[in-house]
C-alpha positions in Angstrom: 75.7 105.5 67.3 75.0 106.3 70.9 77.5 105.5 73.6 77.0 104.9 77.3 77.9 107.8 79.6 79.8 107.2 82.9 78.9 109.0 86.1 79.4 112.8 86.1 83.0 113.8 86.5 84.5 110.3 86.1 86.4 111.2 82.9 87.8 114.3 84.5 89.8 112.1 86.8 92.9 110.2 85.8 93.4 106.5 86.8 95.3 106.2 90.1 98.7 104.7 89.3 102.4 105.1 90.0 104.7 104.9 87.0 106.0 101.4 86.3 108.9 102.0 84.0 111.6 99.8 82.8 114.5 101.4 84.7 117.7 100.2 86.3 116.6 101.3 89.9 112.9 101.6 90.8 112.4 103.3 94.2 109.0 104.9 93.8 106.4 102.5 95.2 107.7 101.6 98.6 108.0 97.9 97.9 110.3 95.7 100.0 113.6 95.4 98.0 114.2 91.9 99.2 112.2 88.7 98.3 111.4 86.2 101.1 113.9 83.4 101.3 114.1 80.5 98.8 112.3 78.3 101.3 109.2 80.5 101.0 109.0 80.0 97.3 109.4 76.2 97.7 106.7 76.1 100.3 104.4 78.3 98.2 104.8 76.0 95.2 103.7 73.1 97.3 100.7 75.1 98.7 99.6 76.1 95.2 99.9 72.5 93.9 97.5 71.5 96.8 94.8 73.9 95.7 91.6 72.7 94.1 91.1 75.6 91.7 87.9 74.2 90.2 86.2 74.9 93.5 85.5 78.3 95.0 87.8 79.4 97.9 86.8 79.6 101.5 84.7 82.7 101.3 85.5 83.6 104.9 89.3 83.0 104.6 88.9 81.6 108.1 92.3 79.9 108.4 94.2 83.0 107.2 92.1 85.3 109.4 92.7 83.0 112.4 96.5 83.0 111.8 96.5 86.8 111.5 94.4 87.2 114.6 96.8 85.0 116.6 99.9 86.9 115.3 98.3 90.1 116.5 96.7 88.8 119.7 93.3 89.7 118.5 90.0 87.9 118.1 89.3 86.2 114.8 85.7 87.7 114.8 87.4 91.1 114.6 90.0 90.2 111.9 89.3 90.7 108.2 91.3 90.1 105.0 91.0 91.4 101.5 93.0 91.9 98.3 95.5 94.4 99.7 94.9 97.0 102.3 93.4 99.2 99.6 90.4 96.9 99.2 90.0 96.8 103.0 89.8 100.6 102.9 87.4 100.6 100.1 85.1 98.2 102.0 85.3 100.3 105.1 84.2 103.3 103.1 81.4 101.3 101.4 80.1 100.3 104.9 80.7 103.6 106.8 81.0 106.3 104.1 78.9 107.0 101.1 76.5 109.7 100.0 75.9 112.4 102.6 78.7 111.2 104.9 81.9 113.1 105.5 85.3 111.6 105.5 88.1 113.5 107.3 91.7 113.2 106.0 94.7 114.8 107.7 96.7 116.0 104.7 99.2 115.6 103.2 98.5 111.8 103.3 98.0 108.7 101.2 96.2 110.0 98.0 94.1 106.9 97.7 92.1 107.7 100.8 90.5 110.7 99.1 90.2 108.8 95.8 88.3 105.9 97.4 86.2 108.4 99.3 85.2 109.9 96.0 84.6 106.6 94.2 82.3 105.5 97.1 80.4 108.8 96.8 81.5 110.2 100.2 82.5 113.8 100.9 86.2 114.5 101.3 86.9 116.8 104.3 90.6 117.6 104.4 92.4 119.0 107.5 95.7 120.4 106.5 98.7 119.7 108.8 101.9 121.8 108.9 105.4 120.3 109.2 106.3 118.2 111.1 102.7 116.9 110.3 102.1 115.7 113.8 98.5 115.6 115.1 97.9 118.1 117.9 94.8 119.2 119.9 93.9 122.0 117.4 94.0 119.5 114.5 91.6 117.2 116.4 89.3 120.1 117.1 89.2 121.1 113.5 88.5 117.5 112.4 85.6 117.0 114.8 84.1 120.3 113.9 83.6 118.9 110.4 81.2 116.2 111.8 82.9 113.1 110.2 81.4 109.7 109.7 84.9 108.4 109.0 88.4 109.8 109.8 91.7 108.4 108.4 94.9 108.6 110.3 97.9 107.2 108.4 100.8 106.3 110.7 103.6 106.2 109.7 102.2 108.7 107.2 102.7 108.5 103.4 104.3 110.5 101.9 105.8 112.3 105.0 107.1 109.3 106.9 106.3 110.5 110.4 104.2 108.4 112.8 101.3 109.9 114.7 101.0 109.8 118.5 98.7 107.0 119.7 97.5 109.3 122.4 96.1 111.7 119.7 94.4 108.8 117.9 92.8 107.6 121.2 91.5 111.1 122.0 90.0 111.4 118.5 88.2 108.1 118.9 87.0 109.0 122.4 85.4 112.3 121.2 83.4 110.9 118.3 81.4 108.0 117.2 82.9 108.2 113.7 84.9 105.2 112.5 88.6 106.0 113.0 90.6 104.1 110.3 94.3 103.9 111.2 96.3 103.0 108.1 99.4 101.2 109.4 100.9 100.0 106.1 104.4 100.9 107.3 104.1 100.3 111.1 106.6 97.4 111.1 109.3 99.8 110.2 108.7 102.3 113.0 106.1 104.1 115.1 103.7 102.8 117.8 100.7 100.7 116.7 97.2 101.8 117.5 96.0 98.2 117.7 95.7 98.2 121.5 93.0 100.8 121.1 90.7 98.5 119.1 89.4 96.5 122.1 88.5 99.5 124.3 87.5 101.7 121.4 85.2 99.8 119.0 85.2 102.7 116.6 88.9 102.2 115.8 89.9 99.9 112.9 93.6 99.3 112.2 94.5 98.4 108.6 97.7 96.7 107.5 99.3 95.0 104.5 101.5 92.1 103.6 103.0 94.2 100.8 105.7 96.0 102.7 107.2 94.2 105.8 106.0 90.8 104.5 107.7 91.4 101.1 104.5 90.2 99.4 103.3 93.1 97.3 102.6 90.8 94.3 100.1 88.7 96.3 97.8 91.6 97.3 96.9 90.7 100.9 95.7 93.3 103.4 93.9 93.0 106.7 92.3 94.9 109.4 91.9 94.5 113.2 88.5 95.9 114.4 85.5 95.2 116.5 83.4 92.2 115.5 80.5 94.5 114.5 82.8 96.3 112.0 83.8 93.0 110.4 80.2 92.0 110.2 79.5 95.2 108.2 82.5 94.4 105.9 81.0 91.0 105.2 77.8 92.8 104.0 79.7 94.8 101.3 82.4 92.3 100.3 82.1 90.6 96.9 81.5 86.8 97.0 84.7 84.8 97.3 86.7 88.0 97.2 90.0 86.4 98.4 91.2 83.7 96.0 92.5 80.3 97.1 96.0 81.3 95.7 96.0 84.5 97.7 95.0 82.7 100.9 97.7 80.1 100.3 100.3 82.8 99.8 99.3 84.5 103.0 99.5 81.3 105.1 102.9 80.4 103.7 104.1 84.0 104.4 103.0 83.7 108.0 105.0 80.4 108.2 108.0 82.5 107.2 107.2 85.5 109.5 110.6 85.4 111.2 112.4 85.5 107.9 110.3 88.6 107.0 111.2 90.3 110.2 114.9 89.7 109.6 114.6 91.8 106.4 113.3 94.9 108.3 116.7 95.8 109.9 118.3 95.9 106.5 115.6 98.2 105.1 115.7 100.5 108.1 119.5 100.7 107.8 119.2 101.9 104.2 116.5 104.4 105.2 118.7 105.8 107.9 121.6 106.0 105.4 119.5 108.0 103.0 118.5 110.3 105.8 122.1 110.9 106.7 123.4 111.3 103.1 120.8 113.7 101.7 121.8 116.7 103.7 125.3 116.3 102.5 124.0 116.8 99.0 122.1 120.0 100.1 118.7 118.3 100.3 116.2 118.7 103.2 115.4 115.2 104.4 112.3 114.8 106.6 112.5 112.3 109.6 110.9 109.0 108.7 109.7 105.9 110.5 108.6 104.2 107.3 110.6 102.5 104.5 111.0 105.6 102.5 112.2 109.2 102.9 110.6 112.4 101.8 113.1 115.1 100.7 113.2 118.5 99.2 116.1 118.9 96.8 117.9 122.2 96.5 116.8 122.6 92.9 113.4 122.3 91.1 111.8 119.0 92.1 110.5 118.2 88.7 113.9 118.8 87.0 115.6 116.6 89.6 113.0 113.9 89.1 113.6 113.9 85.4 117.4 114.0 85.8 117.2 110.9 88.0 115.0 109.1 85.5 117.4 110.0 82.7 120.1 108.2 84.8 117.9 105.1 85.3 116.6 105.9 88.8 112.8 106.2 89.4 111.6 108.0 92.6 108.2 109.4 93.4 107.4 113.0 92.6 105.4 114.1 95.6 105.4 117.8 94.9 101.6 118.0 94.4 101.2 116.9 98.0 104.3 118.5 99.6 105.6 121.4 97.4 109.1 120.9 96.0 109.5 117.3 97.4 110.4 113.9 96.1 110.0 110.5 97.9 112.5 107.7 97.7 112.1 104.1 98.9 114.8 102.5 100.9 116.2 99.9 98.5 119.1 97.5 98.6 122.6 98.9 99.4 123.4 98.8 95.7 120.1 100.6 94.7 120.8 103.3 97.3 124.3 103.6 96.0 122.9 104.2 92.5 120.3 106.7 93.8 122.8 108.8 95.7 125.3 108.8 92.9 122.7 109.8 90.4 121.3 112.5 92.7 124.8 113.9 93.2 125.3 114.1 89.4 121.9 115.8 88.9 122.7 118.4 91.5 126.2 119.1 90.4 
């Protein structure tokens, strides 16, 4: 019996995924540790009941896009939504990347940028940054010498946690006609947004998510702020009715509870700063972070420490393939951070 063959190299690549294990404390995926208030769930239930699910959703998601545009003081024609920021990034690469087009990444950075470049048949062109991983003039020169069609800047960066200077992003955009995609999944936790660059620099697209600061990872909502021409190009590659009625309803209700979401941020930042303060006491090197996580280098083998934490019911992210010897921990609730620190102290003892 003959079987179909996939594209060359596909089966050499493992599926992109983070471990989802049944553990006591899960701090490996940078989710918000707090749900939105009870009022959100009640309002969402009402909104779901009002949906006519036998009909297709609004294919333009116009109400949700309009609300997001108003929140960000941006034009609706330049605002786009999709199923998580990852789908926005995929659509941008479908529209501006592809065969024969080079995509610059400043590494270490979010691994899905290179994965999606590959799946959309673009050429990955990495520019390695040294600690503290802050873009400088030499890094911009090296990136532009590669002749990119697209360049990604993640700020605050995952997994390192540092934000990039907006001045560097502005200079990069001014020196090329490549699309500069600024991934701001964590910007609500710290760092300066590049969104003011979008109007004067139509080759800048800012991508954000509802998964982190909006505490809505389960709903899969992402958006971008861009020039209207960019959004028109995204409309050309999107799937029909790509954002469901339920997703749009969840987004609208979340925007109604925006103030409640903002109130959560201070609690998350407090635990992040607590982790930053406590890790050196345990002999670990903690890297400054403006996100909702902390990258750290334990004083012992990272793989052994990761396994020791897991044996104690604490799951963090092993980031040693991106930053040698390092782990990444999400800022959880005070109780979760208590458990992480206690388990780490045991492992290192």
